[in-house]
C-alpha positions in Angstrom: 27.4 -33.3 37.8 24.6 -30.7 38.1 26.9 -27.8 37.1 27.8 -29.0 33.6 24.1 -29.9 33.0 23.1 -26.4 34.1 25.8 -24.9 31.9 24.5 -26.9 28.9 21.0 -25.8 29.6 22.0 -22.2 29.8 24.1 -22.5 26.6 21.1 -24.1 24.8 18.8 -21.3 25.9 21.3 -18.7 24.8 21.7 -20.3 21.4 18.0 -20.5 20.9 17.5 -16.9 22.1 20.2 -15.7 19.7 18.7 -17.7 16.9 15.2 -16.3 17.6 16.4 -12.7 17.7 18.4 -13.1 14.5 15.3 -14.5 12.7 13.1 -11.7 14.2 15.4 -9.0 12.8 15.4 -10.6 9.4 11.6 -10.9 9.5 11.4 -7.3 10.6 13.3 -6.2 7.5 11.0 -8.3 5.3 8.0 -6.7 7.1 9.4 -3.3 6.4 9.5 -4.2 2.7 6.0 -5.6 2.8 4.8 -2.4 4.5 6.5 -0.3 1.9 4.7 -2.3 -0.8 1.4 -1.7 0.9 2.1 2.0 1.3 3.2 2.3 -2.3 0.0 0.6 -3.4 -2.2 2.8 -1.3 -0.3 5.9 -2.4 -0.7 4.9 -6.0 -4.4 4.5 -5.6 -4.6 7.9 -3.8 -2.6 9.7 -6.6 -4.6 8.0 -9.4 -7.9 8.8 -7.8 -7.0 12.5 -7.7 -6.5 12.4 -11.5 -9.6 13.1 -13.5 -11.0 15.2 -16.3 -13.3 18.1 -16.9 -16.4 17.9 -19.1 -17.0 21.4 -20.5 -20.7 21.8 -21.3 -22.2 23.8 -24.2 -23.7 27.2 -23.7 -27.1 25.9 -24.9 -27.2 22.9 -22.5 -30.5 22.3 -20.7 -30.8 21.6 -17.0 -32.4 18.2 -17.8 -29.4 17.3 -20.0 -27.0 18.2 -17.1 -28.9 16.1 -14.7 -29.0 13.2 -17.2 -25.3 13.4 -17.8 -24.4 13.6 -14.1 -26.6 10.7 -13.3 -24.9 8.7 -16.1 -21.5 9.6 -14.7 -22.4 8.8 -11.1 -23.5 5.3 -12.0 -20.5 4.6 -14.4 -18.1 2.0 -13.1 -15.1 4.2 -13.8 -16.2 7.2 -11.8 -15.3 7.8 -8.1 -16.9 11.2 -7.7 -18.3 14.1 -9.7 -18.8 17.8 -9.1 -20.9 20.2 -11.1 -19.4 23.7 -11.5 -21.8 26.3 -12.8 -20.7 29.3 -14.8 -21.0 31.5 -11.7 -19.0 29.1 -9.5 -16.3 28.9 -12.2 -16.2 32.7 -12.4 -15.7 33.0 -8.6 -12.8 30.5 -8.7 -11.1 32.4 -11.5 -11.6 35.7 -9.7 -9.8 34.2 -6.6 -7.0 32.9 -8.8 -6.3 36.1 -10.8 -7.4 38.6 -8.2 -10.0 40.4 -10.4 -13.4 39.7 -12.0 -13.2 39.1 -15.8 -16.9 39.9 -16.1 -16.2 43.5 -15.0 -13.6 43.8 -17.8 -15.5 42.0 -20.6 -19.0 42.8 -19.7 -20.0 39.1 -19.7 -19.0 35.8 -18.1 -16.7 34.1 -20.6 -16.7 30.8 -18.7 -18.8 27.7 -19.3 -20.4 25.3 -16.9 -18.5 22.0 -16.4 -18.5 18.7 -14.5 -15.3 17.7 -12.7 -14.9 13.9 -12.8 -12.5 11.9 -10.5 -11.7 8.4 -11.8 -11.3 5.2 -9.9 -7.6 4.1 -9.8 -8.0 1.2 -12.2 -9.3 3.5 -15.0 -6.6 6.3 -14.6 -4.8 5.1 -17.7 -4.4 6.9 -21.1 -6.1 4.1 -23.0 -9.1 4.0 -20.6 -9.5 7.8 -20.8 -9.6 7.7 -24.6 -12.3 5.0 -24.4 -14.2 7.0 -21.8 -13.9 10.2 -23.9 -15.2 8.5 -27.0 -18.1 6.9 -25.1 -19.2 10.2 -23.5 -19.1 12.2 -26.7 -21.1 9.5 -28.5 -23.8 9.3 -25.8 -24.8 13.0 -25.5 -24.9 16.3 -27.3 -24.5 18.4 -24.2 -20.6 18.2 -24.1 -18.5 20.9 -25.7 -15.2 19.3 -25.0 -13.4 17.0 -22.5 -10.2 18.2 -21.0 -7.5 16.1 -19.3 -3.8 16.3 -19.0 -2.5 13.4 -21.1 1.2 14.1 -20.5 0.7 14.3 -16.7 -1.3 11.1 -16.8 1.5 9.3 -18.7 4.2 10.6 -16.5 2.4 9.5 -13.3 1.8 6.0 -14.6 5.4 5.7 -15.9 6.7 6.7 -12.5 4.4 4.4 -10.6 5.5 1.4 -12.8 9.2 2.3 -12.3 8.8 2.6 -8.5 6.8 -0.7 -8.5 9.6 -2.5 -10.4 12.3 -1.1 -8.0 10.3 -2.3 -5.0 9.7 -5.7 -6.5 13.4 -6.2 -7.3 14.4 -5.0 -3.8 11.9 -7.4 -2.3 13.2 -10.4 -4.3 16.9 -9.6 -3.3 16.0 -9.1 0.3 14.0 -12.3 0.3 17.0 -14.3 -1.0 19.3 -12.7 1.5 16.8 -13.3 4.3 16.4 -16.9 3.4 20.1 -17.4 3.3 20.6 -15.7 6.8 17.8 -17.7 8.4 19.0 -20.9 6.8 22.5 -20.3 8.1 21.2 -19.7 11.6 19.1 -22.9 11.6 22.0 -24.9 10.0 24.2 -24.0 12.9 21.6 -25.4 15.3 21.4 -28.6 13.2 25.2 -28.8 13.1 25.4 -28.8 16.9 23.1 -31.8 17.0 24.5 -33.8 14.0 25.7 -36.7 16.2 22.3 -36.9 17.8 20.8 -37.2 14.4 23.3 -39.9 13.5 22.5 -41.8 16.7 18.7 -41.6 15.9 19.4 -43.0 12.5 21.4 -45.9 13.9 18.5 -47.0 16.2 16.2 -47.2 13.2 14.5 -43.8 13.2 13.1 -42.8 9.8 14.2 -39.6 8.1 10.7 -38.2 8.6 10.8 -39.0 12.4 14.2 -37.4 12.7 13.2 -34.2 10.9 9.9 -33.7 12.7 11.1 -32.4 16.1 13.7 -30.1 14.4 11.1 -28.7 12.0 8.5 -28.2 14.7 11.0 -26.6 17.1 12.1 -24.2 14.4 8.5 -23.4 13.4 7.9 -22.4 17.1 11.1 -20.2 16.8 9.8 -18.7 13.6 6.4 -17.9 15.2 8.1 -16.3 18.2 10.5 -14.3 15.9 7.5 -13.2 13.8 5.7 -11.9 16.9 8.8 -10.0 17.9 9.1 -8.6 14.4 5.4 -7.6 14.4 6.0 -5.7 17.7 8.9 -3.8 16.1 6.8 -3.0 13.1 3.9 -1.8 15.2 6.3 0.5 17.1 7.6 1.8 13.8 4.1 2.5 12.4 3.1 4.2 15.7 6.2 6.5 15.4 5.5 7.3 11.7 1.9 8.2 12.6 3.1 10.6 15.3 5.6 12.2 13.0 3.9 12.3 9.6 0.7 14.2 9.0 -2.1 12.3 7.3 -0.2 9.0 7.5 -3.4 7.3 8.6 -4.8 7.9 5.1 -2.1 5.6 3.6 -2.3 2.8 6.2 -5.2 1.3 7.9 -5.9 -1.7 10.2 -6.6 -4.1 7.3 -3.3 -3.2 5.6 -1.4 -3.7 8.8 -3.1 -7.0 9.4 -2.1 -8.1 5.9 1.6 -7.2 6.6 1.5 -9.0 9.9 0.1 -12.1 8.3 2.8 -12.0 5.6 5.5 -11.7 8.4 4.0 -14.6 10.3 3.7 -16.8 7.2 7.3 -16.0 6.2 8.4 -16.9 9.7 6.8 -20.3 9.5 7.6 -21.2 5.9 11.2 -20.1 5.8 12.1 -21.7 9.1 10.3 -25.0 8.2 12.0 -25.2 4.7 15.4 -24.3 6.2 15.1 -26.9 9.0 14.1 -29.5 6.5 17.2 -29.1 4.3 19.6 -28.5 7.2 18.6 -31.7 8.9 18.4 -33.6 5.6 22.0 -32.8 5.0 23.2 -34.6 8.2 20.7 -37.5 7.8 22.5 -38.6 4.6 26.1 -38.2 6.0 28.3 -41.0 7.1 29.6 -40.9 10.7 33.2 -40.1 9.5 32.1 -37.2 7.5 30.4 -35.6 10.5 33.8 -34.8 12.0 34.9 -32.8 9.0 31.9 -30.6 8.1 
């Protein structure tokens, strides 16, 4: 009698292990999508914060006006960083770019002093820049003109929105597929115990009492699967860090913890919901129908 019992025990463990691994692989794919979303968000912020504008100052601008304007910019909510470039510094940069000194040819320095402004990501929009330009021109007489690349800004924002939409659609599709795969895996487990469910119903067990152990068991499976998926994700991130330069600038500990929490939450929520509906199906079946499902 011990041999069949051992065989059943081994078969149960194999089925549970297969189920856990299957769920872990699905959660790993969802984790990759979540990681891509985080990376896209960080990359978007990085790109936008490298977009800015130049404030070209008038020839007659006073030192006090420059200090006042720079102080105003540094305290503005839309500014990430500012850099003052004097006429001499601008001349040196131009000399490096073209390979000769324009002052030697013209007899004077044709360039003007300027302030380079880097915007915060939320303000790197065409509408925001128009408002900022109007606000700065209205508040001081030291500004000659404000220069920024409108077409580049529009192109960057359009591409970011397009990529965000593609990632969102991909995430929704994979979420639906993942839910279906995990539900099928759990449904097979419930199917193998459909007669036990019927027996429990015959002895007076309530639907909630019958569902509880199945849901709890599958939640434990979901947590274990999520941990396995997190280990796989950690290995993938470590590999990417070793292969891609400056990858650390796009991903940090907080972002990784966010992805890990998403994977863990999905592991618990999807398995619990799937177990609820899988067991519910057999609770409401007649005994004769159980032979033909």
